[in-house]
DOFIGU-828069 format. One record per residue (C-alpha): x, y, z; residue in three letters. Coordinates in steps of 0.1 Angstrom, whole numbers, plus 5000, padded with zeros to 4 digits. Layout:
N
<px: X&py: Y&pz: Z&aa: ALA>
...
//
This chain:
468
<px: 2679&py: 2554&pz: 5729&aa: MET>
<px: 2715&py: 2559&pz: 5739&aa: LEU>
<px: 2717&py: 2528&pz: 5762&aa: THR>
<px: 2706&py: 2505&pz: 5734&aa: ALA>
<px: 2731&py: 2522&pz: 5710&aa: LEU>
<px: 2760&py: 2518&pz: 5733&aa: LEU>
<px: 2752&py: 2481&pz: 5739&aa: LEU>
<px: 2751&py: 2475&pz: 5702&aa: SER>
<px: 2783&py: 2494&pz: 5697&aa: MET>
<px: 2801&py: 2474&pz: 5724&aa: GLU>
<px: 2789&py: 2441&pz: 5708&aa: MET>
<px: 2804&py: 2451&pz: 5675&aa: MET>
<px: 2836&py: 2465&pz: 5690&aa: ALA>
<px: 2834&py: 2496&pz: 5669&aa: GLN>
<px: 2853&py: 2529&pz: 5673&aa: THR>
<px: 2838&py: 2559&pz: 5692&aa: GLU>
<px: 2811&py: 2579&pz: 5674&aa: PRO>
<px: 2821&py: 2609&pz: 5654&aa: ILE>
<px: 2785&py: 2620&pz: 5651&aa: TYR>
<px: 2754&py: 2611&pz: 5673&aa: TYR>
<px: 2718&py: 2623&pz: 5674&aa: GLU>
<px: 2694&py: 2608&pz: 5699&aa: GLY>
<px: 2668&py: 2636&pz: 5703&aa: PHE>
<px: 2672&py: 2631&pz: 5741&aa: SER>
<px: 2660&py: 2666&pz: 5748&aa: ARG>
<px: 2626&py: 2659&pz: 5734&aa: CYS>
<px: 2609&py: 2651&pz: 5767&aa: ILE>
<px: 2574&py: 2658&pz: 5781&aa: ASP>
<px: 2580&py: 2688&pz: 5803&aa: GLU>
<px: 2596&py: 2709&pz: 5776&aa: GLU>
<px: 2565&py: 2713&pz: 5755&aa: ASP>
<px: 2534&py: 2721&pz: 5776&aa: GLU>
<px: 2510&py: 2724&pz: 5746&aa: LYS>
<px: 2516&py: 2691&pz: 5729&aa: TYR>
<px: 2540&py: 2670&pz: 5750&aa: GLY>
<px: 2567&py: 2648&pz: 5735&aa: TYR>
<px: 2549&py: 2614&pz: 5730&aa: THR>
<px: 2553&py: 2584&pz: 5708&aa: GLY>
<px: 2581&py: 2560&pz: 5699&aa: GLY>
<px: 2602&py: 2553&pz: 5729&aa: ASN>
<px: 2572&py: 2553&pz: 5752&aa: ASP>
<px: 2557&py: 2523&pz: 5732&aa: ASN>
<px: 2530&py: 2545&pz: 5716&aa: GLN>
<px: 2531&py: 2542&pz: 5678&aa: PHE>
<px: 2497&py: 2557&pz: 5667&aa: GLY>
<px: 2468&py: 2579&pz: 5677&aa: GLY>
<px: 2469&py: 2615&pz: 5691&aa: ASP>
<px: 2507&py: 2615&pz: 5697&aa: ILE>
<px: 2540&py: 2629&pz: 5684&aa: ALA>
<px: 2527&py: 2665&pz: 5677&aa: LYS>
<px: 2555&py: 2686&pz: 5692&aa: ALA>
<px: 2563&py: 2714&pz: 5668&aa: VAL>
<px: 2597&py: 2722&pz: 5684&aa: VAL>
<px: 2623&py: 2695&pz: 5677&aa: ILE>
<px: 2652&py: 2697&pz: 5701&aa: TYR>
<px: 2684&py: 2683&pz: 5685&aa: GLN>
<px: 2715&py: 2671&pz: 5703&aa: ASP>
<px: 2735&py: 2679&pz: 5671&aa: ALA>
<px: 2720&py: 2710&pz: 5653&aa: PRO>
<px: 2715&py: 2718&pz: 5616&aa: GLU>
<px: 2692&py: 2689&pz: 5606&aa: TRP>
<px: 2668&py: 2696&pz: 5577&aa: SER>
<px: 2632&py: 2686&pz: 5585&aa: PHE>
<px: 2603&py: 2682&pz: 5561&aa: GLU>
<px: 2570&py: 2675&pz: 5579&aa: TYR>
<px: 2585&py: 2662&pz: 5611&aa: CYS>
<px: 2575&py: 2664&pz: 5647&aa: ASN>
<px: 2591&py: 2658&pz: 5681&aa: GLY>
<px: 2582&py: 2625&pz: 5697&aa: ALA>
<px: 2594&py: 2610&pz: 5730&aa: TYR>
<px: 2632&py: 2613&pz: 5728&aa: GLN>
<px: 2630&py: 2605&pz: 5691&aa: CYS>
<px: 2617&py: 2620&pz: 5658&aa: LEU>
<px: 2585&py: 2614&pz: 5640&aa: LYS>
<px: 2588&py: 2618&pz: 5602&aa: VAL>
<px: 2558&py: 2625&pz: 5580&aa: GLY>
<px: 2521&py: 2633&pz: 5586&aa: THR>
<px: 2489&py: 2616&pz: 5576&aa: SER>
<px: 2488&py: 2639&pz: 5545&aa: GLU>
<px: 2524&py: 2648&pz: 5537&aa: LYS>
<px: 2555&py: 2627&pz: 5530&aa: GLN>
<px: 2583&py: 2637&pz: 5553&aa: GLY>
<px: 2620&py: 2635&pz: 5554&aa: SER>
<px: 2649&py: 2642&pz: 5578&aa: ALA>
<px: 2684&py: 2650&pz: 5566&aa: THR>
<px: 2715&py: 2652&pz: 5588&aa: THR>
<px: 2740&py: 2680&pz: 5587&aa: PRO>
<px: 2772&py: 2675&pz: 5568&aa: PHE>
<px: 2793&py: 2650&pz: 5588&aa: ILE>
<px: 2830&py: 2654&pz: 5580&aa: ALA>
<px: 2849&py: 2621&pz: 5577&aa: CYS>
<px: 2871&py: 2602&pz: 5552&aa: GLU>
<px: 2876&py: 2566&pz: 5541&aa: GLY>
<px: 2852&py: 2541&pz: 5556&aa: GLU>
<px: 2825&py: 2546&pz: 5582&aa: ALA>
<px: 2796&py: 2528&pz: 5598&aa: VAL>
<px: 2761&py: 2543&pz: 5600&aa: LEU>
<px: 2737&py: 2530&pz: 5627&aa: THR>
<px: 2702&py: 2541&pz: 5636&aa: PHE>
<px: 2668&py: 2528&pz: 5649&aa: ARG>
<px: 2635&py: 2531&pz: 5631&aa: VAL>
<px: 2599&py: 2521&pz: 5638&aa: ALA>
<px: 2567&py: 2524&pz: 5618&aa: PRO>
<px: 2536&py: 2544&pz: 5625&aa: TRP>
<px: 2509&py: 2520&pz: 5638&aa: GLU>
<px: 2485&py: 2517&pz: 5609&aa: ASP>
<px: 2507&py: 2521&pz: 5579&aa: GLU>
<px: 2510&py: 2495&pz: 5551&aa: ARG>
<px: 2538&py: 2475&pz: 5566&aa: LEU>
<px: 2539&py: 2449&pz: 5538&aa: ALA>
<px: 2554&py: 2476&pz: 5515&aa: GLU>
<px: 2589&py: 2489&pz: 5516&aa: LYS>
<px: 2581&py: 2516&pz: 5541&aa: LEU>
<px: 2615&py: 2531&pz: 5548&aa: PHE>
<px: 2646&py: 2540&pz: 5529&aa: TYR>
<px: 2679&py: 2558&pz: 5533&aa: VAL>
<px: 2698&py: 2581&pz: 5508&aa: ASN>
<px: 2735&py: 2587&pz: 5514&aa: ILE>
<px: 2754&py: 2615&pz: 5498&aa: GLN>
<px: 2792&py: 2613&pz: 5497&aa: GLY>
<px: 2797&py: 2575&pz: 5501&aa: ALA>
<px: 2790&py: 2542&pz: 5485&aa: THR>
<px: 2776&py: 2510&pz: 5501&aa: THR>
<px: 2766&py: 2475&pz: 5491&aa: THR>
<px: 2743&py: 2472&pz: 5521&aa: ASP>
<px: 2705&py: 2473&pz: 5520&aa: GLN>
<px: 2690&py: 2508&pz: 5518&aa: MET>
<px: 2653&py: 2501&pz: 5521&aa: SER>
<px: 2634&py: 2481&pz: 5547&aa: PHE>
<px: 2601&py: 2466&pz: 5556&aa: THR>
<px: 2593&py: 2474&pz: 5592&aa: LEU>
<px: 2573&py: 2454&pz: 5618&aa: GLU>
<px: 2544&py: 2468&pz: 5638&aa: LYS>
<px: 2552&py: 2481&pz: 5673&aa: HIS>
<px: 2589&py: 2472&pz: 5669&aa: LYS>
<px: 2621&py: 2492&pz: 5666&aa: TRP>
<px: 2645&py: 2480&pz: 5639&aa: LYS>
<px: 2682&py: 2485&pz: 5645&aa: GLU>
<px: 2700&py: 2491&pz: 5612&aa: VAL>
<px: 2737&py: 2491&pz: 5603&aa: THR>
<px: 2750&py: 2503&pz: 5570&aa: ILE>
<px: 2787&py: 2502&pz: 5561&aa: ARG>
<px: 2799&py: 2531&pz: 5541&aa: LEU>
<px: 2830&py: 2533&pz: 5518&aa: ALA>
<px: 2847&py: 2557&pz: 5493&aa: ASP>
<px: 2841&py: 2588&pz: 5515&aa: ILE>
<px: 2863&py: 2617&pz: 5504&aa: THR>
<px: 2853&py: 2646&pz: 5527&aa: SER>
<px: 2820&py: 2637&pz: 5545&aa: GLY>
<px: 2784&py: 2625&pz: 5542&aa: ILE>
<px: 2748&py: 2636&pz: 5545&aa: LYS>
<px: 2721&py: 2611&pz: 5552&aa: VAL>
<px: 2684&py: 2615&pz: 5543&aa: THR>
<px: 2657&py: 2593&pz: 5560&aa: PHE>
<px: 2624&py: 2591&pz: 5542&aa: SER>
<px: 2596&py: 2567&pz: 5532&aa: SER>
<px: 2577&py: 2555&pz: 5503&aa: THR>
<px: 2544&py: 2574&pz: 5496&aa: TYR>
<px: 2532&py: 2593&pz: 5526&aa: LYS>
<px: 2540&py: 2567&pz: 5553&aa: LEU>
<px: 2551&py: 2578&pz: 5587&aa: ARG>
<px: 2579&py: 2565&pz: 5609&aa: PHE>
<px: 2599&py: 2571&pz: 5641&aa: PHE>
<px: 2637&py: 2577&pz: 5640&aa: LEU>
<px: 2663&py: 2576&pz: 5668&aa: ASP>
<px: 2699&py: 2571&pz: 5677&aa: ASP>
<px: 2715&py: 2582&pz: 5644&aa: VAL>
<px: 2752&py: 2575&pz: 5648&aa: CYS>
<px: 2783&py: 2576&pz: 5625&aa: VAL>
<px: 2817&py: 2562&pz: 5634&aa: ARG>
<px: 2848&py: 2555&pz: 5615&aa: LEU>
<px: 2856&py: 2519&pz: 5607&aa: ALA>
<px: 2883&py: 2503&pz: 5628&aa: ASP>
<px: 2916&py: 2513&pz: 5612&aa: PRO>
<px: 2933&py: 2481&pz: 5623&aa: THR>
<px: 2909&py: 2458&pz: 5605&aa: VAL>
<px: 2918&py: 2444&pz: 5571&aa: GLY>
<px: 2899&py: 2462&pz: 5543&aa: VAL>
<px: 2898&py: 2464&pz: 5505&aa: ILE>
<px: 2889&py: 2498&pz: 5490&aa: ARG>
<px: 2884&py: 2510&pz: 5454&aa: THR>
<px: 2886&py: 2547&pz: 5444&aa: THR>
<px: 2858&py: 2542&pz: 5418&aa: GLU>
<px: 2831&py: 2531&pz: 5443&aa: GLY>
<px: 2811&py: 2498&pz: 5442&aa: SER>
<px: 2798&py: 2499&pz: 5406&aa: THR>
<px: 2816&py: 2500&pz: 5373&aa: ILE>
<px: 2790&py: 2511&pz: 5346&aa: ASP>
<px: 2802&py: 2506&pz: 5311&aa: PHE>
<px: 2772&py: 2527&pz: 5300&aa: GLY>
<px: 2746&py: 2524&pz: 5274&aa: LEU>
<px: 2761&py: 2510&pz: 5242&aa: VAL>
<px: 2747&py: 2503&pz: 5207&aa: GLY>
<px: 2742&py: 2468&pz: 5195&aa: SER>
<px: 2773&py: 2469&pz: 5173&aa: HIS>
<px: 2796&py: 2481&pz: 5201&aa: TYR>
<px: 2833&py: 2473&pz: 5202&aa: GLY>
<px: 2853&py: 2462&pz: 5232&aa: GLU>
<px: 2854&py: 2488&pz: 5260&aa: LYS>
<px: 2879&py: 2489&pz: 5288&aa: GLN>
<px: 2877&py: 2504&pz: 5323&aa: ARG>
<px: 2905&py: 2506&pz: 5349&aa: THR>
<px: 2898&py: 2499&pz: 5386&aa: LEU>
<px: 2922&py: 2511&pz: 5413&aa: HIS>
<px: 2923&py: 2489&pz: 5443&aa: VAL>
<px: 2938&py: 2496&pz: 5478&aa: GLU>
<px: 2944&py: 2470&pz: 5504&aa: GLY>
<px: 2950&py: 2477&pz: 5541&aa: PHE>
<px: 2961&py: 2454&pz: 5569&aa: ASN>
<px: 2960&py: 2423&pz: 5546&aa: LEU>
<px: 2982&py: 2393&pz: 5547&aa: SER>
<px: 3011&py: 2388&pz: 5522&aa: ALA>
<px: 2989&py: 2365&pz: 5501&aa: GLU>
<px: 2975&py: 2396&pz: 5485&aa: GLY>
<px: 2942&py: 2403&pz: 5468&aa: ILE>
<px: 2925&py: 2378&pz: 5444&aa: SER>
<px: 2901&py: 2390&pz: 5417&aa: ALA>
<px: 2874&py: 2368&pz: 5402&aa: THR>
<px: 2843&py: 2373&pz: 5380&aa: LEU>
<px: 2813&py: 2357&pz: 5395&aa: GLU>
<px: 2775&py: 2353&pz: 5390&aa: ASP>
<px: 2755&py: 2368&pz: 5362&aa: GLY>
<px: 2774&py: 2368&pz: 5329&aa: GLU>
<px: 2812&py: 2368&pz: 5337&aa: PRO>
<px: 2820&py: 2355&pz: 5302&aa: GLU>
<px: 2812&py: 2390&pz: 5288&aa: LEU>
<px: 2841&py: 2406&pz: 5308&aa: PHE>
<px: 2878&py: 2399&pz: 5311&aa: GLU>
<px: 2904&py: 2408&pz: 5337&aa: LEU>
<px: 2940&py: 2416&pz: 5328&aa: ASN>
<px: 2951&py: 2398&pz: 5360&aa: GLN>
<px: 2937&py: 2378&pz: 5388&aa: ASN>
<px: 2960&py: 2386&pz: 5416&aa: GLN>
<px: 2972&py: 2419&pz: 5432&aa: LEU>
<px: 2997&py: 2427&pz: 5460&aa: ALA>
<px: 2984&py: 2431&pz: 5496&aa: ALA>
<px: 2986&py: 2469&pz: 5491&aa: GLY>
<px: 2965&py: 2468&pz: 5460&aa: GLY>
<px: 2971&py: 2479&pz: 5424&aa: GLY>
<px: 2952&py: 2485&pz: 5392&aa: SER>
<px: 2929&py: 2461&pz: 5373&aa: LEU>
<px: 2919&py: 2465&pz: 5337&aa: ASP>
<px: 2884&py: 2452&pz: 5330&aa: ILE>
<px: 2874&py: 2447&pz: 5294&aa: THR>
<px: 2838&py: 2444&pz: 5282&aa: LEU>
<px: 2839&py: 2419&pz: 5253&aa: LYS>
<px: 2816&py: 2421&pz: 5223&aa: SER>
<px: 2787&py: 2396&pz: 5220&aa: GLY>
<px: 2761&py: 2408&pz: 5245&aa: ALA>
<px: 2725&py: 2406&pz: 5233&aa: THR>
<px: 2708&py: 2439&pz: 5223&aa: ALA>
<px: 2680&py: 2453&pz: 5243&aa: GLY>
<px: 2692&py: 2437&pz: 5276&aa: THR>
<px: 2711&py: 2448&pz: 5307&aa: MET>
<px: 2741&py: 2426&pz: 5314&aa: HIS>
<px: 2765&py: 2423&pz: 5343&aa: GLY>
<px: 2782&py: 2403&pz: 5369&aa: CYS>
<px: 2802&py: 2408&pz: 5401&aa: TYR>
<px: 2840&py: 2414&pz: 5404&aa: LEU>
<px: 2849&py: 2399&pz: 5437&aa: VAL>
<px: 2881&py: 2411&pz: 5455&aa: LEU>
<px: 2892&py: 2389&pz: 5484&aa: ARG>
<px: 2921&py: 2390&pz: 5509&aa: GLY>
<px: 2928&py: 2380&pz: 5545&aa: LYS>
<px: 2930&py: 2401&pz: 5576&aa: ASP>
<px: 2967&py: 2401&pz: 5587&aa: VAL>
<px: 2959&py: 2396&pz: 5624&aa: GLN>
<px: 2928&py: 2373&pz: 5624&aa: THR>
<px: 2932&py: 2355&pz: 5591&aa: GLY>
<px: 2895&py: 2362&pz: 5584&aa: GLN>
<px: 2885&py: 2367&pz: 5548&aa: GLN>
<px: 2880&py: 2403&pz: 5537&aa: VAL>
<px: 2858&py: 2408&pz: 5506&aa: GLU>
<px: 2846&py: 2436&pz: 5484&aa: LYS>
<px: 2821&py: 2431&pz: 5456&aa: ARG>
<px: 2820&py: 2454&pz: 5426&aa: ILE>
<px: 2790&py: 2454&pz: 5402&aa: THR>
<px: 2799&py: 2454&pz: 5365&aa: LEU>
<px: 2770&py: 2465&pz: 5343&aa: VAL>
<px: 2763&py: 2474&pz: 5307&aa: VAL>
<px: 2730&py: 2480&pz: 5288&aa: ASP>
<px: 2731&py: 2471&pz: 5252&aa: VAL>
<px: 2706&py: 2490&pz: 5231&aa: THR>
<px: 2690&py: 2479&pz: 5199&aa: SER>
<px: 2701&py: 2511&pz: 5181&aa: PHE>
<px: 2734&py: 2528&pz: 5174&aa: ASP>
<px: 2742&py: 2561&pz: 5190&aa: MET>
<px: 2764&py: 2588&pz: 5176&aa: VAL>
<px: 2783&py: 2594&pz: 5209&aa: GLY>
<px: 2793&py: 2573&pz: 5238&aa: SER>
<px: 2786&py: 2596&pz: 5267&aa: GLY>
<px: 2822&py: 2605&pz: 5275&aa: THR>
<px: 2837&py: 2640&pz: 5276&aa: LYS>
<px: 2857&py: 2633&pz: 5245&aa: ALA>
<px: 2828&py: 2616&pz: 5227&aa: ASP>
<px: 2796&py: 2630&pz: 5242&aa: PRO>
<px: 2761&py: 2620&pz: 5235&aa: TYR>
<px: 2741&py: 2642&pz: 5210&aa: THR>
<px: 2707&py: 2655&pz: 5218&aa: CYS>
<px: 2693&py: 2629&pz: 5195&aa: ALA>
<px: 2711&py: 2602&pz: 5216&aa: ASP>
<px: 2696&py: 2616&pz: 5248&aa: VAL>
<px: 2661&py: 2615&pz: 5233&aa: ILE>
<px: 2666&py: 2580&pz: 5220&aa: ALA>
<px: 2678&py: 2568&pz: 5254&aa: LEU>
<px: 2649&py: 2584&pz: 5272&aa: ALA>
<px: 2625&py: 2565&pz: 5250&aa: ASN>
<px: 2643&py: 2532&pz: 5255&aa: HIS>
<px: 2628&py: 2511&pz: 5283&aa: GLU>
<px: 2661&py: 2494&pz: 5292&aa: GLY>
<px: 2679&py: 2526&pz: 5302&aa: THR>
<px: 2658&py: 2537&pz: 5332&aa: VAL>
<px: 2680&py: 2520&pz: 5358&aa: TRP>
<px: 2711&py: 2540&pz: 5352&aa: THR>
<px: 2725&py: 2566&pz: 5377&aa: GLN>
<px: 2757&py: 2572&pz: 5358&aa: THR>
<px: 2767&py: 2608&pz: 5348&aa: TYR>
<px: 2772&py: 2612&pz: 5311&aa: TYR>
<px: 2784&py: 2640&pz: 5288&aa: TRP>
<px: 2760&py: 2656&pz: 5263&aa: VAL>
<px: 2767&py: 2682&pz: 5236&aa: THR>
<px: 2742&py: 2705&pz: 5219&aa: GLY>
<px: 2737&py: 2741&pz: 5208&aa: CYS>
<px: 2720&py: 2765&pz: 5233&aa: VAL>
<px: 2686&py: 2777&pz: 5222&aa: LEU>
<px: 2677&py: 2794&pz: 5255&aa: GLY>
<px: 2662&py: 2785&pz: 5288&aa: GLY>
<px: 2629&py: 2767&pz: 5295&aa: VAL>
<px: 2596&py: 2785&pz: 5294&aa: LYS>
<px: 2574&py: 2767&pz: 5319&aa: ARG>
<px: 2536&py: 2762&pz: 5322&aa: TYR>
<px: 2525&py: 2786&pz: 5350&aa: GLU>
<px: 2494&py: 2767&pz: 5358&aa: ASP>
<px: 2510&py: 2733&pz: 5364&aa: LYS>
<px: 2526&py: 2723&pz: 5397&aa: GLU>
<px: 2555&py: 2706&pz: 5380&aa: ASN>
<px: 2562&py: 2735&pz: 5356&aa: GLY>
<px: 2566&py: 2714&pz: 5325&aa: ASP>
<px: 2583&py: 2726&pz: 5293&aa: TYR>
<px: 2562&py: 2751&pz: 5273&aa: ASP>
<px: 2587&py: 2764&pz: 5249&aa: GLY>
<px: 2620&py: 2784&pz: 5249&aa: ILE>
<px: 2626&py: 2813&pz: 5273&aa: SER>
<px: 2654&py: 2839&pz: 5275&aa: PHE>
<px: 2646&py: 2848&pz: 5311&aa: THR>
<px: 2650&py: 2815&pz: 5329&aa: ASP>
<px: 2682&py: 2810&pz: 5349&aa: LYS>
<px: 2676&py: 2775&pz: 5361&aa: LEU>
<px: 2676&py: 2756&pz: 5328&aa: SER>
<px: 2688&py: 2753&pz: 5292&aa: LEU>
<px: 2673&py: 2740&pz: 5260&aa: VAL>
<px: 2697&py: 2723&pz: 5237&aa: LEU>
<px: 2694&py: 2710&pz: 5201&aa: ALA>
<px: 2718&py: 2694&pz: 5177&aa: ASP>
<px: 2709&py: 2720&pz: 5151&aa: ASN>
<px: 2708&py: 2756&pz: 5164&aa: PRO>
<px: 2680&py: 2765&pz: 5140&aa: GLN>
<px: 2659&py: 2734&pz: 5145&aa: ASP>
<px: 2624&py: 2746&pz: 5153&aa: THR>
<px: 2609&py: 2711&pz: 5161&aa: ASP>
<px: 2606&py: 2709&pz: 5199&aa: ASP>
<px: 2606&py: 2671&pz: 5196&aa: GLU>
<px: 2644&py: 2675&pz: 5189&aa: HIS>
<px: 2651&py: 2696&pz: 5220&aa: TYR>
<px: 2668&py: 2685&pz: 5253&aa: VAL>
<px: 2663&py: 2703&pz: 5286&aa: THR>
<px: 2692&py: 2708&pz: 5311&aa: VAL>
<px: 2688&py: 2714&pz: 5348&aa: GLN>
<px: 2716&py: 2738&pz: 5359&aa: ILE>
<px: 2723&py: 2748&pz: 5395&aa: SER>
<px: 2749&py: 2757&pz: 5421&aa: ASP>
<px: 2783&py: 2765&pz: 5407&aa: ASN>
<px: 2774&py: 2759&pz: 5371&aa: ALA>
<px: 2744&py: 2783&pz: 5370&aa: ARG>
<px: 2764&py: 2816&pz: 5368&aa: ALA>
<px: 2783&py: 2804&pz: 5337&aa: ALA>
<px: 2755&py: 2787&pz: 5318&aa: LEU>
<px: 2722&py: 2806&pz: 5322&aa: ASN>
<px: 2713&py: 2826&pz: 5292&aa: VAL>
<px: 2701&py: 2857&pz: 5311&aa: VAL>
<px: 2737&py: 2865&pz: 5323&aa: ASP>
<px: 2753&py: 2848&pz: 5293&aa: ASN>
<px: 2733&py: 2857&pz: 5262&aa: PRO>
<px: 2764&py: 2851&pz: 5240&aa: GLU>
<px: 2759&py: 2814&pz: 5246&aa: LEU>
<px: 2727&py: 2813&pz: 5224&aa: ILE>
<px: 2735&py: 2793&pz: 5193&aa: GLY>
<px: 2768&py: 2781&pz: 5206&aa: GLN>
<px: 2777&py: 2744&pz: 5212&aa: PRO>
<px: 2784&py: 2734&pz: 5248&aa: ILE>
<px: 2790&py: 2702&pz: 5267&aa: LYS>
<px: 2774&py: 2693&pz: 5300&aa: VAL>
<px: 2777&py: 2663&pz: 5323&aa: GLN>
<px: 2747&py: 2650&pz: 5343&aa: GLY>
<px: 2722&py: 2623&pz: 5350&aa: LEU>
<px: 2702&py: 2614&pz: 5319&aa: LEU>
<px: 2675&py: 2594&pz: 5338&aa: LEU>
<px: 2665&py: 2592&pz: 5374&aa: ASN>
<px: 2666&py: 2556&pz: 5387&aa: ASN>
<px: 2633&py: 2541&pz: 5377&aa: ASN>
<px: 2615&py: 2574&pz: 5380&aa: ALA>
<px: 2602&py: 2597&pz: 5354&aa: ASN>
<px: 2630&py: 2601&pz: 5329&aa: PRO>
<px: 2619&py: 2635&pz: 5318&aa: LEU>
<px: 2631&py: 2669&pz: 5330&aa: TYR>
<px: 2604&py: 2696&pz: 5328&aa: LEU>
<px: 2584&py: 2672&pz: 5307&aa: GLY>
<px: 2611&py: 2664&pz: 5282&aa: LYS>
<px: 2641&py: 2642&pz: 5278&aa: PRO>
<px: 2670&py: 2660&pz: 5295&aa: GLY>
<px: 2701&py: 2662&pz: 5317&aa: VAL>
<px: 2698&py: 2666&pz: 5355&aa: ARG>
<px: 2722&py: 2678&pz: 5382&aa: ASN>
<px: 2747&py: 2699&pz: 5362&aa: VAL>
<px: 2761&py: 2716&pz: 5393&aa: ARG>
<px: 2798&py: 2723&pz: 5393&aa: THR>
<px: 2824&py: 2740&pz: 5370&aa: ASP>
<px: 2838&py: 2705&pz: 5362&aa: ALA>
<px: 2805&py: 2695&pz: 5346&aa: GLN>
<px: 2804&py: 2718&pz: 5317&aa: TYR>
<px: 2825&py: 2730&pz: 5288&aa: VAL>
<px: 2815&py: 2763&pz: 5272&aa: ARG>
<px: 2832&py: 2788&pz: 5249&aa: PRO>
<px: 2853&py: 2815&pz: 5263&aa: ASP>
<px: 2830&py: 2839&pz: 5281&aa: LYS>
<px: 2850&py: 2869&pz: 5269&aa: GLY>
<px: 2844&py: 2861&pz: 5233&aa: SER>
<px: 2821&py: 2886&pz: 5215&aa: THR>
<px: 2816&py: 2865&pz: 5184&aa: ALA>
<px: 2800&py: 2830&pz: 5184&aa: ILE>
<px: 2823&py: 2807&pz: 5164&aa: LYS>
<px: 2810&py: 2788&pz: 5134&aa: THR>
<px: 2797&py: 2754&pz: 5144&aa: VAL>
<px: 2801&py: 2725&pz: 5121&aa: GLU>
<px: 2800&py: 2687&pz: 5128&aa: SER>
<px: 2784&py: 2656&pz: 5115&aa: LYS>
<px: 2752&py: 2665&pz: 5134&aa: HIS>
<px: 2746&py: 2700&pz: 5120&aa: GLN>
<px: 2756&py: 2724&pz: 5092&aa: ARG>
<px: 2774&py: 2756&pz: 5099&aa: ALA>
<px: 2756&py: 2787&pz: 5112&aa: TYR>
<px: 2771&py: 2822&pz: 5118&aa: ASP>
<px: 2761&py: 2837&pz: 5152&aa: ASN>
<px: 2773&py: 2870&pz: 5166&aa: LYS>
<px: 2768&py: 2890&pz: 5197&aa: LYS>
<px: 2766&py: 2928&pz: 5192&aa: VAL>
<px: 2761&py: 2958&pz: 5216&aa: LEU>
<px: 2738&py: 2986&pz: 5204&aa: ARG>
<px: 2730&py: 3015&pz: 5227&aa: ASN>
<px: 2738&py: 2994&pz: 5258&aa: GLY>
<px: 2716&py: 2965&pz: 5246&aa: GLN>
<px: 2729&py: 2930&pz: 5238&aa: ILE>
<px: 2716&py: 2915&pz: 5206&aa: TYR>
<px: 2722&py: 2880&pz: 5192&aa: ILE>
<px: 2724&py: 2877&pz: 5154&aa: LEU>
<px: 2716&py: 2842&pz: 5143&aa: ARG>
<px: 2709&py: 2834&pz: 5107&aa: GLY>
<px: 2685&py: 2861&pz: 5094&aa: ASN>
<px: 2670&py: 2867&pz: 5129&aa: ASN>
<px: 2680&py: 2891&pz: 5157&aa: THR>
<px: 2672&py: 2883&pz: 5193&aa: TYR>
<px: 2673&py: 2904&pz: 5225&aa: THR>
<px: 2681&py: 2890&pz: 5259&aa: ILE>
<px: 2643&py: 2889&pz: 5265&aa: ASN>
<px: 2638&py: 2868&pz: 5235&aa: GLY>
<px: 2620&py: 2894&pz: 5214&aa: ILE>
<px: 2626&py: 2890&pz: 5177&aa: ILE>
<px: 2635&py: 2924&pz: 5161&aa: GLN>
//
């Protein structure tokens, strides 16, 4: 509740909230049918927390299977996994997120019941928690690298229920010494073949309110011998560090260490620290591409990575190139809509292959397209793309989850116009494609009696995929 929050804030001497949600309007007399019960009235189970209307102090939350409790929120039901997402909270730089959470009475508390997902910021703080029966847990998460604002989603593992209250965001104290990096808290050298050469990444560091001693940089824990810094000391205002991944890492293993940046608060003399995770996964095979925009992965690379156990941890966005075969035809009788061939009527996905005439669906890669990228990439509105090579940037795998998209290896979250490279939309002839991955094929778009036709090899296709 608000009293507990203000006391916690006073103890930490933080700035005033820029966002606060306490569900304080969820009280008994405002819902005659169910009543707002559970959570702050020390009830954590039974026939409680059933209010359908959720009164918010700050509107525009997104709720999935949530109910109003007593001046708090209950997330999830006995049958459905729930979640609650804040509206977009505008802020920049660094901020502090605080909230209170408590478990439903009879849930499996030995498991990681509760977790937080934050969009628009990075953090090195814990993001999942085991809760105690009949107890509220006060959580503080420090956020960094915020460019325009954040959204926070609160959820649980499996179908476990919990109570949520006093969600607050405030800017970090601007007078306190701090070290920031524009690249976030992880530098991922990517997935490299066993015969990789040295790779270099540059980290941009900013220091605020630090003493004249400046910022020291050291490699610690893990395998620091695999990495090298071009310097170990920066000015108090920061600078750039070149980090080199040296050769010699064992194939089939994920390697890494911490880059630790340290300085001193100019007023208090207390140590200021920021830890950057350096990681690389060395595969036991050699790939054609490296995943950059200039040297993208091929479809064969994506398939190989999806089948490699050591790659499931990555959340890095990589570039992939391939020729557009169409969209994804989905199984209509399956809840997840897995891949069932190529479609010319789907606007949400693409099918790519290294060879535009390869008919083996084991060589295909699926691409999820949405938001700003959809208008330019879907084959319904852009039939001229069929047979042409494009580049897309997205997530290859999904953090220890199923690495497949629509049942096949693929690329997720291609959302913005900065995440694709496609031929000029005004072109009426598909250029000849030739690379080390595929031989040349002539493809043309023609207009006959108001109908668009794609000529590829000896075949003619309509926008609906009918072979003439």
